[in-house]
N, C-alpha and C positions, 0 to 999 in steps of 0.2 A: 544212107547209102550214097546220096549225092555228095555229101561232104567227103566221104572216103574216096570216091572217084576223082573229086577235085584235088584232094591231097596227093593221090597217085599221079595225076597229071602234072602237078607242081614238082614232085620229086623227079619226074621224067623230063622236066624243063619244057613241057609242051605249051605252056602259056605264051611263050614268045612266038609261037607259030600261028597264034590266033590274032584276028584284028581286034580293035578296041571294043567294039560292040559285043563280040563273042566273049572277050575277057570279062566285060561287065556282067554278062549273064552267067558265065562260068563260075565267078566268084560269089554269087548270091548265097550258096550254102554257108559260106563263112559268115556273111552278114546276118543271116537268120539263125545262126547257132545261139544257144543259150549258155555257152561256155566262155568264161573269161580268158582261158588259155587260147581258144580259137580266135577270139576277138583281138588278142594281142598280136597274133600272127596276121590276122586280117588287116589290121591297120597298115602294116608294112606292105602287104600284098596289094591293097587298093592304091596306096601311094605310088607304087612302082608300076603296076599293070593296068589299073583302072582309075586314073586320077580324076576323071569326071564324076566318079561315085565315091571319092575319098571322103568328102564332107558328110555324105549320107552314112558311111560306115562309122564315122566318129559319133554321129548322133545315136546310132544303134549301140555303140560301145559304151557310151555314157550311161545308158539305161541298164545294160548288163553289169557294168561296174557298180552301179548303185544298188540294184536289186538281185542280181544273179540270175535273172530271168526277165522275160517280157511280160509285165503285168497285164497287158491287154489280151494275152492268151489265157489268162487264168480261168475265166468262165468257161470257155469252150473245152479246156482241158480238165475241168472239174477241180481246179485248185482253189484253195481259199486265199483270198487277197488279204494282205496285212493292211492296217489302217493307213500306213504311209503310202502303200500302193493305191489304195482307194482315193486318197487325196491327190496323188500324182495323176491318176486317170481323169480327174476333173479338169486338168490343165489342157489348154490348146496344144496340139502337136505331141500329145503323150502316146499316141499310137500311130501305126502306119497303115 
């Protein structure tokens, strides 16, 4: 639901009415999506509207591009981790 509301605000060009802190918060549903399509859009949105969070978006996007999901969510969501995800989760900075 948060993602849909954010998409509607973007369509209505409402982001330009917000200050940078508000835009950072407003775009979080894009960053936390497990959709490659959404992250492709998020990269451009963060670069334009929330440059202070752009690098964080790129870090999230790399994980989604690699796995198609956030492996650190697997346990709480009852998903089975692949061996590659298990190895990844052992690395520093593998979850947020």
